[in-house]
C-alpha positions as CSV (number, residue, x, y, z in Angstrom):
1,X,39.6,21.8,-37.8
2,X,39.7,17.9,-38.0
3,X,42.7,16.0,-38.2
4,X,42.4,15.2,-41.6
5,X,42.1,18.6,-42.8
6,X,45.1,19.4,-40.5
7,X,46.9,16.4,-42.7
8,X,46.0,17.9,-46.1
9,X,47.3,21.2,-45.0
10,X,50.6,19.9,-43.5
11,X,51.2,18.1,-47.2
12,X,50.1,21.2,-49.0
13,X,52.7,23.1,-46.5
14,X,55.7,20.6,-47.3
15,X,54.9,20.9,-51.0
16,X,55.1,24.8,-50.9
17,X,58.0,24.5,-49.2
18,X,59.5,22.3,-51.6
19,X,58.3,24.7,-54.3
20,X,60.1,27.8,-52.5
21,X,63.2,25.7,-52.4
22,X,63.1,24.9,-55.8
23,X,62.2,28.2,-57.2
24,X,65.3,29.4,-55.2
25,X,67.7,26.7,-56.6
26,X,66.5,27.7,-60.5
27,X,67.2,31.3,-59.4
28,X,70.7,30.5,-58.2
29,X,71.2,28.7,-61.7
30,X,70.3,31.5,-63.6
31,X,72.3,34.1,-61.1
32,X,75.2,32.1,-62.4
33,X,74.0,32.1,-66.1
34,X,73.6,35.6,-65.8
35,X,77.0,36.5,-64.1
36,X,79.0,34.5,-66.8
37,X,77.0,36.5,-69.4
38,X,77.9,40.0,-67.5
39,X,81.8,38.8,-67.5
40,X,81.2,38.2,-71.2
41,X,79.9,41.2,-71.9
42,X,82.1,43.4,-69.8
43,X,85.2,41.8,-71.2
44,X,83.8,42.2,-75.0
45,X,86.1,44.3,-77.2
46,X,84.6,47.9,-77.7
47,X,83.9,47.3,-81.3
48,X,81.5,44.5,-80.2
49,X,80.1,45.8,-77.1
50,X,78.7,48.8,-79.2
51,X,77.4,46.2,-82.0
52,X,74.7,43.5,-82.1
53,X,76.8,41.3,-79.8
54,X,76.7,43.8,-77.1
55,X,72.9,44.5,-77.6
56,X,72.2,40.7,-77.5
57,X,74.3,40.2,-74.4
58,X,72.3,43.3,-72.7
59,X,69.2,41.8,-73.4
60,X,70.3,38.2,-72.4
61,X,71.2,39.8,-68.8
62,X,68.1,42.0,-68.7
63,X,65.8,38.9,-69.5
64,X,67.6,36.7,-66.9
65,X,67.3,39.5,-64.3
66,X,63.5,39.5,-64.7
67,X,63.4,35.5,-64.5
68,X,65.3,36.0,-61.4
69,X,62.7,38.8,-59.8
70,X,59.6,36.2,-60.9
71,X,61.3,33.5,-59.4
72,X,62.3,35.4,-56.2
73,X,58.6,36.4,-55.9
74,X,57.1,32.8,-56.7
75,X,59.5,31.9,-53.6
76,X,58.1,34.5,-51.3
77,X,54.6,34.0,-52.1
78,X,55.0,30.0,-51.4
79,X,56.4,31.0,-48.2
80,X,53.8,33.2,-47.1
81,X,51.1,31.0,-48.3
82,X,52.6,28.3,-46.1
83,X,52.5,30.9,-43.2
84,X,48.9,31.4,-43.8
85,X,48.0,27.6,-43.8
86,X,49.8,27.6,-40.2
87,X,47.4,30.2,-39.0
88,X,44.4,28.1,-40.7
89,X,45.5,25.1,-38.9
90,X,45.8,26.5,-35.8
């Protein structure tokens, strides 16, 4: 592989590393919001917990957990793609 293509791959790897870091940062922000919502749900009076407010909190928590899972996948896939580019540039 020539120097120009290696430089291009190096730039792509840098962007992939940035993507992985950003996905991790966003996941952590969502995790904090999820933890707050879970605490809200846990401290809810039973009459609310068994009603619409409890159900809404449960749905929000589940949706945030799903978003966190997707972001974790993105982080892993970006890292894996960068590793493949290491092999390509070798």
